[in-house]
N, C-alpha and C positions, 0 to 999 in steps of 0.2 A: 632479691628476689624477680623476676620476670612477672608481668601479671597481663591475665586477659581479660579485659573489658569487657562487661557484656549491657544492652541496654534494652530492656521486656519489653514491648507490648500486648497488652491482655493479662491482668492480673488478676484473673477469675479463680476458677477449679484448680486446673493444670498452673498457671502461674503461681498461686500462691504453692503449691509441692514441687517446683522447681525453686523458686525461693529457699523454703524447708529443708530439701536437699542438699542444697549445696550451701546452706548452715548447715545441718549437720556433717558432711560428711568431705569439709575442706580439709579437713588434713589428709583422708585418703587418697582426695584427689589433688592432692598437693607432691604425694609421696608417686602416682603415677603418673602426673605429668609435670612436674618438672616447675611448676607453676600454676600461680594461687589464680583462682579467678572468681570476679569479685561482678556481683552488680550494681552499676554504677546509678541506671538510670530507668523506671517505672513509668509507663505511660496505661492512662486507661480513666473509661470516663468516670468510675465511682473508686473517686482515691480518699470516699468515709468510712467503708464500712470495713468491720476488722474481720481480716484474713486468718487471724488466728495464728499471724506468723511476725515474730518482729525485723519492721520498716522501720529506717530514717525517713521521717515527713518531707525531711529534703530532696528527699531521691524520686518524690509519686510527683508525677504531673496530669496532665487534663490534653497535653496536646504533643497527640505522635511527635511533630518536627523535633522537638526539644531534644526525643530519643536519635531521632532520626541523622540529625543535622550536627548531635555531640561528636568533638572530634576528639574525643578517647578510649570509643566506643568501637572495638574490633567486631562485635555479631550482635546481629541485631536477632531479636526472635521474636517473632509472632505467636499469639496463642487468642487473640480473638475471637476465628473462627471468621466464616460469612466469604461473601464471594468481595467486596466495596466495603471498608476500604481499606480491610486488608493484603487485596492486590495493588493498589495503589503506594501504598504503604512498602512492601518485598520490592515494588520496581524503584523507588525512590531508595530504598537502601542499600540494593546493589549498585543503580549508576553511582550510588556516592563510594563502591569502591568500597565495602563492607559485605562481609559474609553475612548468612543467614541461618535461618534457623527456624521450622514453622512444623507446626500438626495440623495443618487444616487440609484434609482430603479433599476438598470439596473443592477449593481454587484451585488444588494440583489438579484435579480430572477434570474440571472444566476449561484452564486457561493453564496449564501444564507448559505444553509449546512455547507464548511466548515469556512465561519465567524460568522455564529453563536454556532458554536462546538466548535471554536478558545474563544470566548468569556465566556460560561458557560466553561470552563474547567480553564480561567486563571479570573473567578470567578469575573470578573470585568462588566460594564451593554454597554450595546446598547442603543443608540434614533435615531430612524427614521422617525420621523411621519413625518417632510419634506418631503420625499420620493413617496409621496402617496396623494394626496388631496391638498396641500399647506396648509392653513391657516383652513382647514379640520381637526379635532382631531379626526379624524376615526383609527388612533393606538391605541390611547389610548380607546376609548371608547371599540374596543375590547379587549383590552387585560386585564379592568380592570372596567368600567361602565357594558358590556354582561357579565361578569365573570360567570355567573351561567346559560348561556341561552344554548339552543343546536343549534346554530346557523343551518342555513337552506340554507340564503341567503344571499350571496352581491353581490352586481349588481351596476351598477352608469357610469354617467357620469362622467370621468376622465383627458381628456383633453385636456383642453383651449381653443386651437388651433382648434381641428375639431368641435367642439362643435359651435365657432364664425363664422364657414366656414357654417355651416348646418341651424343656424338661420340667415345668412345676407340671404343663398338659400331660405329659406323659409319665410320670413316676405319683403323681397324687391324683390326675382324673380328674382334674380340674378346666371349667370351661375355659375359652381363652380367655374372655372379661371379667375374669373372676383371676387368670394369673396375671390381667395388666395392671387392674386397678394391687395390687401386692406389689407386680415389680414398683409403678409410680410410690406405692410408701414410705420403698423400700433405698429412695432412691436412683433403682436401674435404668430406673426410662423418664421422659422428659413431661412436663404436664400436657405437651405436644409429641407424642412419641412418633410420627407422621413417616420421618425422616429412618426411625432403626426397625417402625414393624412392617412398612412396604417397601424394604430392602433398598431406598434411596441410598442410605449409609452404607451399605456393602457395596452397590454401583462403584460410587467415589473410589474404594480402596483398591478392587478387582480392577479398575481401570487403572491404578496409578500398577499393580503386579502385572497385568498385560506387559503396560511400558518395557518396565524395569527387566524383564525375561523374554520377550521376544522380538524387544526393540525396535515397535510401531508404536507411533501415538494411535492414542485411540478418543475416536466420539464417542464422549460421554451418554448423549442419544443416540447412537446404536447398538446399546444395552439393554437385551430382553428382560426387563425388571417382574416381579411377580412378590409380595411379599405374604404376610402367613395370618393374613388377618379374617381369610378363609378356611383355615384348619379348623376342622371341631374335634371332641371329643371323640367324636365317630372316628372317622381317620387317626385317630392316634393308635384306636385299640383294635382297628382292620390289621395299622401297619404291624403291635406288636405279634398279630394271629400270624403275619407271613413271615413274621421275625426280621421286622424293620424296625426302626426308629428316622422320626421324621426332624429333616435339620433346615435348617434357612444354605445353603449354601450360595456362595461364589463361586464361579468356574473360571478359567482360563484354561482352554486346550488350542495349541496350535498343531499342526497335522504337516506344515510345512507348504504349505499353499493358501491356508487362512485360516483364522482365528473365532474359534467359536466360545464367545464369552455371555454370559447373562447369568442374574442371580433368581431366584427361586427355590419354594420351597421342594425337596426334595428326600427320595425315603432309600436311606446306606441299609445293610444288614446290623444285625446287631451285632456281630462280631467284628467289627473295622473296628478300629481303633478311635476312629472321631464321633465314632456312635458312643462313645462314654465322657464323652467333653459335657460336661453340662453346667447346667449352674450361668454366671456372665464372664467363665470360661470362653478362648479361644482357638481354634487351632488352623493351619497353615499348610498344605501339600504340594511338596515342592518333587517333580518328577523327572526323571532323565532315563536317558538311557546305560550312563555311567552307571547310577548308586542305585537306580531303583527308583524307591523312594525317602521321602522323610519328612516326614510330620515333628512339626511343633507346634508346641501349646505353651499359652502362660494366658495372665490377665491381659485383656486388650482395649481396658478402658479405667478410670481411674484418674487421681491426681496423685496420689505417688509412682504406681508404675508408667502413666503416659510420662511424668516426670521428671521420673528415671531414664527413660530414654531421648527425651530434649536435650537432658545431660551427657549421653552417650552423643551423642551430634555436635554441643557444645567440648564439650574433650577434644574428641575425633577432629576439628576443625581446628583447634586450640593448636594442638603437635601440629596442623599445617603452617600454621602460622611462624610456634618457634622456629621448626625446622627450615624452613622459608619453602619449603614444596609446594607447587600451585600447579595445579589441574591433574593431581594423581590420581585423583577417579572422577570419570566422566558423569555428570549431575543425570545422565539416565539411563546408567549403565554399562552403553552401548557411546562410542566416539558419536559425533552429533553427524558426522561424513558416513557412518554406515546405521545410522535410522533410517530406514522404508517406512509406507505404505502399506500396509499390509493387508486382504480386504478382511472384511466381517464376514464371518458365514452369518445368513442368514436364517432364526431360529429354527421355522421351517425344513430347513434342510439336517436335523439334525438327525439319528438314530438314537432311541433309547426305550428302554422296557420300560409300559406304564400302568400305575393305578387307576383303572373307573371306581367313581363313582356315581348310583345312577338313581334318580328319583320313578318307580315305576307303579302300575298299579298291579294287583296281585291276581292274577286272569292266566287260565292258562295261551300258550302260546308267545308271550310277551320274550319268553330266552329267546326263542329262536327267531324271531324275530331280528332282535337288538344279534344274534350270532353273524344273521346271514349279510346283515349292511357289516363288520368288523372286519366278514369275509372278502365283500366287494371291495376292500381299500384295503387285502392284503395284511389283514391283523391277525394274527392267531392270540387262539387267550391258552391263556396257561391255568387260570382257576377259577373258580365262581364262589360266591358265598352270599345268600339268600338270609337276609337279617329279617326274623319273626313273619309275622301275618298284620296284614293292615286291615285298618278297619275301613268299616264302606267311606267312600269318598277320597283314602288320605293314599298316599305312597309308599311304598312298601322300597327300602335299601338295598341294591344290586349292587354287588362288591367286584370286580372282576381285575385280575390281575392278567397284562398281556407278556406274549414271549417278546422280542425286540423288534418294533418298528419304526415309522419314518411319523415324523411330526407332523408334518400336512395333511398325512395319511388319516392319524389321530385328531386333526380338527373335524375334516371334513366328516368324516364318521361319524364324532358328535354332535357336527351341526342339526345332519340328517336328522340321528337322533333322537336328539331333542324335538326334531318336527313331527313327531310321532304321538297321533293320540292318546297311547296306554303310557308317557311321560307325563309325570305330573312334575317336577319342575328341572332347571336348568343342569344339565352336568357339570360332575367337577371330573379332573386328571392330578394326577400328583406325579412326577417323572421320579422313575428310581433308575438309584448311581452306580451302579454293582461294580 
């Protein structure tokens, strides 16, 4: 029987999940593939820590070149993360004619052009389903299932840590710091959670999805990124009163001329399907003129869900090897000759509804002064709530929901409002995605 031989670089959480699934599902994979999938070499800087899976010690090495240059290896699986040396390892693997699989969203978001070009020039395959959405088959859906669809929107909840924190704040009324601490205690958040809570991880993922959906490279630095660390329990409560839930959304929209791509907290209606996606689950929404919308929901992280996506890529590449098919799927969804550079929309050009939270003195005339400034900037107020009465010297919360307005106008108006002597603290706003 044929064997597809795998070299693994990175034996951490996801790597150990891959090894576990391959061992447990060997028979099922053989029945569906018609061949064995066998790991022959594993490289990691730490080869002494018990990963909870049995591995022949002779397979382990601390030298990545022993995997990259292994003559029998058909597919290199990179699960170490980070930019370097992962980038160097993958480029070397491709130059040696080996197919590659990676879960490295940061690398693909920053250096995707270089890696995809190398893959296509060397006529090998790359799988990266695990880079976005864990077990959710969003990459394969865009590249294959939606191949005839002119996609207009790809957006969603793509970071389980942030979603867990916002869910705890929404359902239990706790503050951000309390929810974050619990997420860390349960292993849902890293000791340094910056990439997750500040939206960087989500931005990596939406850069990849936009590339595949719209056929354009995305400069990561052009993405507007705002995290959830500024969201308060008061914001959560106000959102509930207005009929919304707050989620960290990664958004990409194509209007035929430019791509609107951003990551930020957003209010979505409680009736929206994604509003009920809570905890560490992810949800990704794809829209176009043919199907309207599809929403895919599933586990976006973890050893076994992500490992399952990696195995799916390995088996897909193995089928190509066994059948002798080359270049069956473009690495970037679009053929290289059809990729084009589409302008990224400046965040100040977007229109949205807005939730405004201001801290103001509880004195007559304040609301009229603020309303006047908003009106001068063509911003219409939908509703207003004042939270309580202020004690001497302190501010009272003034909450507003606006009709659809321009982002630039909102920012200019808030800058002017913050300059008023009746405003006690910097104003905050949250975009509303209806």
